[in-house]
DOBA-858751 format. One record per residue (C-alpha): residue number from 1; residue in one letter; chain; x, y, z. Coordinates in Angstrom, 3 decimals. Example, Ala and Ser with C-alpha at 12.3 -4.5 7.8 and 13.67 -1.06 7.14 Angstrom:
+-----+---------+--------+----------+----------+----------+
! num ! residuo ! cadena !     east !    north !       up !
+-----+---------+--------+----------+----------+----------+
!   1 !       A !      A !   12.300 !   -4.500 !    7.800 !
!   2 !       S !      A !   13.670 !   -1.060 !    7.140 !
+-----+---------+--------+----------+----------+----------+
This chain:
+-----+---------+--------+----------+----------+----------+
! num ! residuo ! cadena !     east !    north !       up !
+-----+---------+--------+----------+----------+----------+
!   1 !       X !      A !  -26.789 !  -60.471 !   62.283 !
!   2 !       X !      A !  -27.577 !  -64.134 !   62.611 !
!   3 !       X !      A !  -31.448 !  -63.043 !   62.887 !
!   4 !       X !      A !  -30.823 !  -60.843 !   59.841 !
!   5 !       X !      A !  -29.453 !  -63.616 !   57.746 !
!   6 !       X !      A !  -32.187 !  -65.912 !   59.010 !
!   7 !       X !      A !  -35.017 !  -63.541 !   57.684 !
!   8 !       X !      A !  -33.298 !  -63.064 !   54.486 !
!   9 !       X !      A !  -33.355 !  -66.928 !   53.931 !
!  10 !       X !      A !  -37.065 !  -66.962 !   54.948 !
!  11 !       X !      A !  -37.916 !  -64.077 !   53.078 !
!  12 !       X !      A !  -36.385 !  -65.570 !   49.808 !
!  13 !       X !      A !  -38.047 !  -68.886 !   50.416 !
!  14 !       X !      A !  -41.517 !  -67.553 !   50.822 !
!  15 !       X !      A !  -40.793 !  -65.243 !   48.190 !
!  16 !       X !      A !  -39.721 !  -67.980 !   45.465 !
!  17 !       X !      A !  -43.017 !  -69.686 !   46.442 !
!  18 !       X !      A !  -45.129 !  -66.847 !   45.701 !
!  19 !       X !      A !  -43.217 !  -66.491 !   42.265 !
!  20 !       X !      A !  -43.851 !  -69.860 !   41.480 !
!  21 !       X !      A !  -47.440 !  -69.422 !   41.869 !
!  22 !       X !      A !  -47.482 !  -65.837 !   40.450 !
!  23 !       X !      A !  -46.192 !  -67.633 !   37.229 !
!  24 !       X !      A !  -49.437 !  -69.541 !   36.787 !
!  25 !       X !      A !  -51.428 !  -66.384 !   36.979 !
!  26 !       X !      A !  -49.394 !  -64.400 !   34.622 !
!  27 !       X !      A !  -49.095 !  -67.358 !   31.926 !
!  28 !       X !      A !  -52.771 !  -67.853 !   31.767 !
!  29 !       X !      A !  -53.544 !  -63.984 !   31.908 !
!  30 !       X !      A !  -50.739 !  -63.682 !   28.895 !
!  31 !       X !      A !  -52.929 !  -66.270 !   26.699 !
!  32 !       X !      A !  -56.366 !  -65.875 !   27.842 !
!  33 !       X !      A !  -56.531 !  -62.389 !   29.337 !
!  34 !       X !      A !  -58.366 !  -64.496 !   32.067 !
!  35 !       X !      A !  -57.302 !  -63.980 !   35.878 !
!  36 !       X !      A !  -57.669 !  -67.362 !   37.049 !
!  37 !       X !      A !  -58.908 !  -66.720 !   40.515 !
!  38 !       X !      A !  -59.338 !  -70.683 !   41.050 !
!  39 !       X !      A !  -55.488 !  -71.076 !   41.001 !
!  40 !       X !      A !  -54.828 !  -70.500 !   44.572 !
!  41 !       X !      A !  -57.468 !  -73.066 !   45.418 !
!  42 !       X !      A !  -55.690 !  -75.311 !   42.807 !
!  43 !       X !      A !  -52.553 !  -74.943 !   45.236 !
!  44 !       X !      A !  -54.676 !  -75.729 !   48.282 !
!  45 !       X !      A !  -55.941 !  -78.812 !   46.822 !
!  46 !       X !      A !  -52.328 !  -80.311 !   45.750 !
!  47 !       X !      A !  -51.707 !  -79.980 !   49.410 !
!  48 !       X !      A !  -54.844 !  -82.399 !   50.169 !
!  49 !       X !      A !  -53.833 !  -84.540 !   47.223 !
!  50 !       X !      A !  -50.367 !  -85.086 !   49.181 !
!  51 !       X !      A !  -52.231 !  -85.893 !   52.479 !
!  52 !       X !      A !  -54.411 !  -88.394 !   50.708 !
!  53 !       X !      A !  -51.162 !  -90.070 !   48.899 !
!  54 !       X !      A !  -48.892 !  -90.159 !   52.034 !
!  55 !       X !      A !  -51.427 !  -90.453 !   55.245 !
!  56 !       X !      A !  -54.491 !  -92.223 !   53.566 !
!  57 !       X !      A !  -52.639 !  -94.844 !   51.102 !
!  58 !       X !      A !  -49.030 !  -94.562 !   52.684 !
!  59 !       X !      A !  -47.475 !  -93.998 !   49.289 !
!  60 !       X !      A !  -43.581 !  -93.277 !   49.636 !
!  61 !       X !      A !  -42.960 !  -89.457 !   49.690 !
!  62 !       X !      A !  -40.669 !  -89.717 !   46.315 !
!  63 !       X !      A !  -43.639 !  -91.173 !   44.543 !
!  64 !       X !      A !  -46.179 !  -89.095 !   46.093 !
!  65 !       X !      A !  -44.516 !  -86.117 !   44.878 !
!  66 !       X !      A !  -44.616 !  -86.932 !   41.309 !
!  67 !       X !      A !  -48.398 !  -88.439 !   41.622 !
!  68 !       X !      A !  -49.411 !  -85.007 !   43.505 !
!  69 !       X !      A !  -47.957 !  -82.907 !   40.460 !
!  70 !       X !      A !  -49.654 !  -85.216 !   38.004 !
!  71 !       X !      A !  -52.875 !  -85.029 !   39.428 !
!  72 !       X !      A !  -52.906 !  -81.267 !   40.095 !
!  73 !       X !      A !  -52.041 !  -80.789 !   36.508 !
!  74 !       X !      A !  -54.795 !  -83.155 !   35.324 !
!  75 !       X !      A !  -57.095 !  -81.350 !   37.629 !
!  76 !       X !      A !  -56.257 !  -78.078 !   35.959 !
!  77 !       X !      A !  -56.832 !  -79.154 !   32.365 !
!  78 !       X !      A !  -60.268 !  -80.585 !   33.634 !
!  79 !       X !      A !  -61.096 !  -77.075 !   35.008 !
!  80 !       X !      A !  -59.961 !  -75.382 !   31.805 !
!  81 !       X !      A !  -62.026 !  -77.797 !   29.407 !
!  82 !       X !      A !  -65.112 !  -77.585 !   31.453 !
!  83 !       X !      A !  -65.271 !  -74.134 !   32.936 !
!  84 !       X !      A !  -63.214 !  -71.771 !   30.841 !
!  85 !       X !      A !  -63.428 !  -73.432 !   27.192 !
!  86 !       X !      A !  -67.336 !  -73.115 !   26.735 !
!  87 !       X !      A !  -66.840 !  -69.455 !   27.365 !
!  88 !       X !      A !  -63.940 !  -68.469 !   25.471 !
!  89 !       X !      A !  -65.907 !  -66.236 !   22.803 !
!  90 !       X !      A !  -68.269 !  -65.057 !   25.744 !
!  91 !       X !      A !  -67.634 !  -61.828 !   27.204 !
!  92 !       X !      A !  -64.662 !  -61.390 !   29.688 !
!  93 !       X !      A !  -66.793 !  -60.695 !   32.617 !
!  94 !       X !      A !  -68.294 !  -64.069 !   32.100 !
!  95 !       X !      A !  -65.168 !  -66.015 !   32.047 !
!  96 !       X !      A !  -63.948 !  -64.032 !   35.203 !
!  97 !       X !      A !  -67.480 !  -65.015 !   37.393 !
!  98 !       X !      A !  -66.583 !  -68.495 !   36.037 !
!  99 !       X !      A !  -63.312 !  -68.665 !   37.597 !
! 100 !       X !      A !  -64.613 !  -67.260 !   40.743 !
! 101 !       X !      A !  -67.156 !  -69.688 !   40.778 !
! 102 !       X !      A !  -64.637 !  -72.486 !   40.171 !
! 103 !       X !      A !  -62.541 !  -71.153 !   43.338 !
! 104 !       X !      A !  -65.804 !  -71.680 !   45.668 !
! 105 !       X !      A !  -66.702 !  -74.787 !   44.039 !
! 106 !       X !      A !  -62.786 !  -76.277 !   44.931 !
! 107 !       X !      A !  -63.161 !  -74.740 !   48.730 !
! 108 !       X !      A !  -66.701 !  -76.345 !   48.986 !
! 109 !       X !      A !  -65.494 !  -79.690 !   47.274 !
! 110 !       X !      A !  -62.531 !  -79.688 !   49.675 !
! 111 !       X !      A !  -64.957 !  -79.217 !   52.867 !
! 112 !       X !      A !  -67.029 !  -81.970 !   51.922 !
! 113 !       X !      A !  -64.282 !  -84.272 !   51.085 !
! 114 !       X !      A !  -61.672 !  -83.758 !   53.764 !
! 115 !       X !      A !  -64.149 !  -81.661 !   56.174 !
! 116 !       X !      A !  -63.291 !  -78.137 !   57.324 !
! 117 !       X !      A !  -61.108 !  -79.352 !   60.124 !
! 118 !       X !      A !  -57.337 !  -78.725 !   59.831 !
! 119 !       X !      A !  -55.545 !  -81.627 !   58.506 !
! 120 !       X !      A !  -51.750 !  -81.934 !   59.368 !
! 121 !       X !      A !  -49.686 !  -81.879 !   56.335 !
! 122 !       X !      A !  -47.496 !  -85.014 !   56.131 !
! 123 !       X !      A !  -43.545 !  -84.811 !   56.616 !
! 124 !       X !      A !  -41.340 !  -85.287 !   53.702 !
! 125 !       X !      A !  -37.853 !  -86.406 !   55.619 !
! 126 !       X !      A !  -35.592 !  -84.899 !   52.812 !
! 127 !       X !      A !  -37.086 !  -81.469 !   53.146 !
! 128 !       X !      A !  -37.008 !  -81.326 !   57.021 !
! 129 !       X !      A !  -33.526 !  -81.902 !   57.444 !
! 130 !       X !      A !  -31.783 !  -78.765 !   59.436 !
! 131 !       X !      A !  -28.770 !  -77.281 !   57.854 !
! 132 !       X !      A !  -26.167 !  -75.188 !   59.790 !
! 133 !       X !      A !  -24.055 !  -72.447 !   58.347 !
! 134 !       X !      A !  -22.304 !  -70.962 !   60.969 !
! 135 !       X !      A !  -24.566 !  -69.813 !   63.500 !
! 136 !       X !      A !  -27.390 !  -69.743 !   61.122 !
! 137 !       X !      A !  -29.766 !  -72.648 !   61.379 !
! 138 !       X !      A !  -32.578 !  -73.426 !   58.811 !
! 139 !       X !      A !  -34.186 !  -76.383 !   57.227 !
! 140 !       X !      A !  -33.372 !  -77.852 !   53.703 !
! 141 !       X !      A !  -36.541 !  -76.743 !   52.261 !
! 142 !       X !      A !  -35.738 !  -73.185 !   53.268 !
! 143 !       X !      A !  -32.655 !  -73.239 !   50.999 !
! 144 !       X !      A !  -33.907 !  -75.674 !   48.565 !
! 145 !       X !      A !  -36.980 !  -73.571 !   47.667 !
! 146 !       X !      A !  -35.110 !  -70.516 !   45.887 !
! 147 !       X !      A !  -33.004 !  -73.107 !   44.172 !
! 148 !       X !      A !  -36.030 !  -74.861 !   42.666 !
! 149 !       X !      A !  -37.522 !  -71.336 !   41.642 !
! 150 !       X !      A !  -34.525 !  -70.568 !   39.976 !
! 151 !       X !      A !  -34.326 !  -73.752 !   37.812 !
! 152 !       X !      A !  -37.949 !  -73.603 !   37.219 !
! 153 !       X !      A !  -37.824 !  -70.027 !   35.689 !
! 154 !       X !      A !  -34.682 !  -70.631 !   33.823 !
! 155 !       X !      A !  -36.230 !  -73.929 !   31.935 !
! 156 !       X !      A !  -39.498 !  -72.201 !   31.622 !
! 157 !       X !      A !  -37.759 !  -68.835 !   29.763 !
! 158 !       X !      A !  -35.817 !  -71.406 !   27.815 !
! 159 !       X !      A !  -38.995 !  -73.159 !   26.452 !
! 160 !       X !      A !  -40.798 !  -69.838 !   25.741 !
! 161 !       X !      A !  -38.091 !  -68.428 !   23.929 !
! 162 !       X !      A !  -36.072 !  -71.165 !   22.265 !
! 163 !       X !      A !  -38.898 !  -73.584 !   21.276 !
! 164 !       X !      A !  -41.579 !  -73.972 !   18.574 !
! 165 !       X !      A !  -43.901 !  -74.516 !   21.638 !
! 166 !       X !      A !  -42.600 !  -71.204 !   23.161 !
! 167 !       X !      A !  -43.168 !  -69.315 !   19.919 !
! 168 !       X !      A !  -46.595 !  -70.521 !   19.557 !
! 169 !       X !      A !  -47.279 !  -69.127 !   23.094 !
! 170 !       X !      A !  -45.628 !  -65.999 !   22.359 !
! 171 !       X !      A !  -47.843 !  -65.709 !   19.095 !
! 172 !       X !      A !  -51.219 !  -66.624 !   20.978 !
! 173 !       X !      A !  -50.233 !  -63.971 !   23.724 !
! 174 !       X !      A !  -49.783 !  -61.247 !   21.252 !
! 175 !       X !      A !  -52.823 !  -62.207 !   18.636 !
! 176 !       X !      A !  -54.947 !  -64.755 !   19.573 !
! 177 !       X !      A !  -57.173 !  -64.669 !   16.357 !
! 178 !       X !      A !  -54.237 !  -64.162 !   14.016 !
! 179 !       X !      A !  -52.386 !  -67.284 !   15.614 !
! 180 !       X !      A !  -55.292 !  -69.417 !   15.238 !
! 181 !       X !      A !  -55.273 !  -68.552 !   11.467 !
! 182 !       X !      A !  -51.848 !  -69.112 !   10.924 !
! 183 !       X !      A !  -52.313 !  -72.857 !   12.118 !
! 184 !       X !      A !  -51.543 !  -72.649 !   15.674 !
! 185 !       X !      A !  -53.262 !  -75.211 !   17.668 !
! 186 !       X !      A !  -54.712 !  -72.823 !   20.201 !
! 187 !       X !      A !  -56.523 !  -75.481 !   22.304 !
! 188 !       X !      A !  -53.164 !  -77.204 !   22.760 !
! 189 !       X !      A !  -51.548 !  -74.338 !   23.663 !
! 190 !       X !      A !  -53.885 !  -72.987 !   26.205 !
! 191 !       X !      A !  -53.938 !  -76.794 !   27.726 !
! 192 !       X !      A !  -50.077 !  -76.627 !   27.882 !
! 193 !       X !      A !  -50.455 !  -73.178 !   30.036 !
! 194 !       X !      A !  -52.637 !  -74.916 !   32.528 !
! 195 !       X !      A !  -50.217 !  -77.845 !   32.528 !
! 196 !       X !      A !  -47.147 !  -75.680 !   33.294 !
! 197 !       X !      A !  -49.122 !  -73.052 !   35.736 !
! 198 !       X !      A !  -50.705 !  -76.153 !   37.815 !
! 199 !       X !      A !  -47.561 !  -77.969 !   37.884 !
! 200 !       X !      A !  -45.951 !  -75.030 !   39.245 !
! 201 !       X !      A !  -48.647 !  -74.554 !   41.814 !
! 202 !       X !      A !  -48.340 !  -78.070 !   42.828 !
! 203 !       X !      A !  -44.422 !  -77.755 !   43.403 !
! 204 !       X !      A !  -45.099 !  -74.714 !   45.351 !
! 205 !       X !      A !  -47.806 !  -76.161 !   47.554 !
! 206 !       X !      A !  -45.354 !  -78.798 !   48.561 !
! 207 !       X !      A !  -42.525 !  -76.323 !   49.573 !
! 208 !       X !      A !  -45.116 !  -73.928 !   51.049 !
! 209 !       X !      A !  -46.830 !  -76.430 !   53.375 !
! 210 !       X !      A !  -43.707 !  -78.748 !   54.306 !
! 211 !       X !      A !  -42.795 !  -76.358 !   57.001 !
! 212 !       X !      A !  -46.653 !  -75.210 !   57.978 !
! 213 !       X !      A !  -48.388 !  -77.376 !   60.626 !
! 214 !       X !      A !  -51.973 !  -77.998 !   58.585 !
! 215 !       X !      A !  -53.993 !  -77.784 !   55.700 !
! 216 !       X !      A !  -57.547 !  -76.557 !   55.350 !
! 217 !       X !      A !  -60.242 !  -75.600 !   52.275 !
! 218 !       X !      A !  -59.341 !  -72.029 !   52.696 !
! 219 !       X !      A !  -55.473 !  -72.509 !   52.976 !
! 220 !       X !      A !  -55.099 !  -71.140 !   49.301 !
! 221 !       X !      A !  -57.421 !  -68.150 !   49.435 !
! 222 !       X !      A !  -54.793 !  -65.471 !   51.288 !
! 223 !       X !      A !  -51.496 !  -66.980 !   49.374 !
! 224 !       X !      A !  -53.436 !  -67.202 !   46.036 !
! 225 !       X !      A !  -54.276 !  -63.464 !   46.497 !
! 226 !       X !      A !  -50.871 !  -62.456 !   47.518 !
! 227 !       X !      A !  -49.251 !  -64.353 !   44.133 !
! 228 !       X !      A !  -52.105 !  -62.421 !   42.316 !
! 229 !       X !      A !  -50.730 !  -59.073 !   43.687 !
! 230 !       X !      A !  -46.964 !  -60.576 !   42.955 !
! 231 !       X !      A !  -47.887 !  -60.937 !   39.466 !
! 232 !       X !      A !  -49.865 !  -57.389 !   38.843 !
! 233 !       X !      A !  -46.860 !  -56.087 !   40.902 !
! 234 !       X !      A !  -44.464 !  -57.352 !   38.607 !
! 235 !       X !      A !  -46.474 !  -56.671 !   35.585 !
! 236 !       X !      A !  -49.096 !  -59.453 !   34.630 !
! 237 !       X !      A !  -48.228 !  -61.117 !   31.620 !
! 238 !       X !      A !  -44.465 !  -61.201 !   32.042 !
! 239 !       X !      A !  -42.622 !  -64.364 !   33.839 !
! 240 !       X !      A !  -39.634 !  -62.199 !   35.125 !
! 241 !       X !      A !  -42.274 !  -59.834 !   36.692 !
! 242 !       X !      A !  -43.782 !  -62.510 !   38.477 !
! 243 !       X !      A !  -40.810 !  -63.743 !   39.858 !
! 244 !       X !      A !  -39.473 !  -60.259 !   41.165 !
! 245 !       X !      A !  -43.117 !  -59.675 !   42.511 !
! 246 !       X !      A !  -43.287 !  -62.790 !   44.051 !
! 247 !       X !      A !  -39.510 !  -62.081 !   45.864 !
! 248 !       X !      A !  -40.469 !  -58.286 !   46.852 !
! 249 !       X !      A !  -43.525 !  -59.585 !   48.502 !
! 250 !       X !      A !  -42.277 !  -62.368 !   50.153 !
! 251 !       X !      A !  -39.043 !  -60.368 !   51.577 !
! 252 !       X !      A !  -41.334 !  -57.493 !   52.922 !
! 253 !       X !      A !  -44.057 !  -59.750 !   54.294 !
! 254 !       X !      A !  -41.072 !  -61.640 !   56.250 !
! 255 !       X !      A !  -39.516 !  -58.444 !   57.614 !
! 256 !       X !      A !  -42.661 !  -56.763 !   58.646 !
! 257 !       X !      A !  -43.364 !  -59.806 !   60.704 !
! 258 !       X !      A !  -39.573 !  -59.636 !   62.005 !
! 259 !       X !      A !  -39.870 !  -55.994 !   63.321 !
! 260 !       X !      A !  -43.147 !  -57.297 !   65.283 !
! 261 !       X !      A !  -45.556 !  -55.947 !   62.537 !
! 262 !       X !      A !  -47.207 !  -59.418 !   61.681 !
! 263 !       X !      A !  -50.852 !  -57.918 !   61.911 !
! 264 !       X !      A !  -49.856 !  -55.542 !   59.251 !
! 265 !       X !      A !  -47.877 !  -57.793 !   56.853 !
! 266 !       X !      A !  -50.940 !  -58.530 !   54.993 !
! 267 !       X !      A !  -51.932 !  -54.995 !   54.607 !
! 268 !       X !      A !  -48.628 !  -53.856 !   53.845 !
! 269 !       X !      A !  -48.808 !  -56.160 !   50.488 !
! 270 !       X !      A !  -51.950 !  -54.256 !   49.495 !
! 271 !       X !      A !  -50.724 !  -50.885 !   50.027 !
! 272 !       X !      A !  -47.641 !  -51.790 !   47.984 !
! 273 !       X !      A !  -49.496 !  -52.570 !   45.152 !
! 274 !       X !      A !  -51.449 !  -49.486 !   45.275 !
! 275 !       X !      A !  -48.066 !  -47.458 !   45.553 !
! 276 !       X !      A !  -46.759 !  -49.145 !   42.598 !
! 277 !       X !      A !  -49.671 !  -49.000 !   40.454 !
! 278 !       X !      A !  -50.237 !  -45.335 !   41.431 !
! 279 !       X !      A !  -46.678 !  -44.716 !   39.453 !
! 280 !       X !      A !  -46.825 !  -47.705 !   36.924 !
! 281 !       X !      A !  -50.286 !  -48.730 !   36.181 !
! 282 !       X !      A !  -48.858 !  -51.940 !   34.272 !
! 283 !       X !      A !  -46.587 !  -53.020 !   37.004 !
! 284 !       X !      A !  -43.098 !  -52.796 !   37.205 !
! 285 !       X !      A !  -42.362 !  -55.016 !   33.573 !
! 286 !       X !      A !  -45.674 !  -54.618 !   32.527 !
! 287 !       X !      A !  -45.742 !  -53.639 !   28.627 !
! 288 !       X !      A !  -47.910 !  -50.415 !   27.612 !
! 289 !       X !      A !  -51.040 !  -51.577 !   25.623 !
! 290 !       X !      A !  -52.385 !  -49.341 !   22.919 !
! 291 !       X !      A !  -55.815 !  -49.764 !   21.792 !
! 292 !       X !      A !  -57.107 !  -48.623 !   18.542 !
! 293 !       X !      A !  -60.244 !  -46.045 !   18.695 !
+-----+---------+--------+----------+----------+----------+
């Protein structure tokens, strides 16, 4: 029973991290109909920014957290302005290729700046504390991650549903051209979408790498792909769907490893996606899109 509870906590923790990153995929797709394949690499760069701040410049962890979130957001906005904005009216295939190119650019930039050798992620004292719940022992980051996820998701849903900015985001996601004709500042809404997505990716990066020993230039590829799968699984374009998808992927992956099938945990994620899409192509919470002929 103790082991089962520990696996549940671990599954909820990694699932919450996947949910935070998957929200970035689903929000960008909801606004631009773009799969931002570079999102996993932005998540990876946030980890290097933390190493740079805490190890190279010895900045206190509580200041580094704020700096890393801000720098990651700036990186995301710069990518949107330079790589995606000029192609906004281009065919969808062009902007998708641009996203793949940005992904490889970030991976190679990280290799050039930080080398391909793994670097140790700095220890954040507050997150590494050990907690005891009866016979169950776990780290504070494992318990804190689902709480942070819930707070971020509730705040984001409140923003989208109850503010003028959220109304504008929903309008742009429904009809890009009509929203622009109604006076909505499209560029500001798109930039805000990247700000939110990259901010959540930075938070997810800290929570993900804190209990893990090292960071390397390809460290964001597989988690980024799993988060993309989580977004598609839940229904890409749906924030609650991204959260549910992330939790399902995280819990299933954890229990696959628990029963001794670690080598199949990644494969199972893809199989789960295929099974769901066979019966519900739009994902669990995806809306059916009717196209005019």
